[in-house]
N, C-alpha and C positions, 0 to 999 in steps of 0.2 A: 788553139788546140781543138781537135775534132775527135769525138768519141764514136766508136762503131761497136755494135752488138749484133750478134746473129739472131735470126728468128729462132733457131734451135735453142739458144741459151735461154730465151724467154720461155719457151715451151717446157724445157727441162726444169727450170726454176718453178714454174707453175705446178708441174707434176709433183715435184718434191714437197712443195709447200701445201699441196692439196690434202695431204695426210694430217696436217695439223689444223689449228683453228686460226690460220693467218691469211686465208684467202682474200678477204676484203682489204686488209692493209697491203698485201702484195699487189693487188690490182691497182690500188691508188699509187703505189710506188712505181709501177710500170707506166702508168699514165704520166707521172712526173718525169720519169726517165726519158720517155719518148720526146719530150721537149728539148732534150739536151744531146741526144745521140742519134746517129743514123742507124737504121735497122737494115741489115743486109741478109738476103737469103743465102744459104749454102747451095752451091750448084754442082753440076757434074764434074767440072774441072777441079774444084776443091776436093771432091771425093777421090778423083783419080790421083791428084797430088798426094793425098794422104796414103793411098795405097802404095805409092812409089817410095814413101819415106816413113815406113811403119816404126813405131816405138813400142808397140805392145798395148797401146790404148787408142783404139781407132777413133773413138768419139773426140778425144783431145787432138789427135792428129788432124782430123777434119777441121776443127776450130782453128788450129794453128796454121793450116794451109790457107784457110780463108783470110786470116790476119795477114799472111804474106801476100796474098793476091791483092788485098786492099792497101798494101804498102804501109802497114802499121809499124810504128817505131817501138811500141810498148804493148805488152799484153798483160792484163791483170788476171792472175790465175792462182789456184791453190795447188797446182801440180808440183809436188816436191822435187821431182826429177828436173823439171824445167827451172825451178827457182834455184836449184843448187848447181846449175851449169855455169861454167866459166864463160864470161862474156867474150864473144868473138867479134872483132870489128866488122861492121856491116850487118850483124845479126840483130834480130829483134831482142829488146830487153824484156825480161819477165819480172814482174813485181807481184808480191802478195797483195791482197786488198789492204792490209794494214800498212804495208810499206808505201803503197801508193797514196793513201790518205795522209800519212805522215809527211811524205815528200811534198804533197800539194800544200799542206799547212805550212811547212817550212818555207816553201817558195812564196807563199802569200805573205808571210811575215817579212821576208827579205824585200819584197816589192812594195810593201806598205809599212815602212818603219814608224 
């Protein structure tokens, strides 16, 4: 399994968390995360693709376009519209963070009885 995160996701999370008193724990979490995932910048092609397939949330559209470019099989998101979509063969799966963690724990238990 290979994890991918965009630079924009890291910057957005930092901005959101900068309003609280969690900056230091966040920075430590990012340092840990960087050991396990690849960081990919969003480029002009991702933006163009998002413009061609708008859903009404440009920021999410760009993230999902980047995931498609990277060939991701699964996206972890809180976007309710994506989470409630019917799975189409060949399309990216969308899991909430909670579902992803539960599936990973379930898989770990099955592989380590």
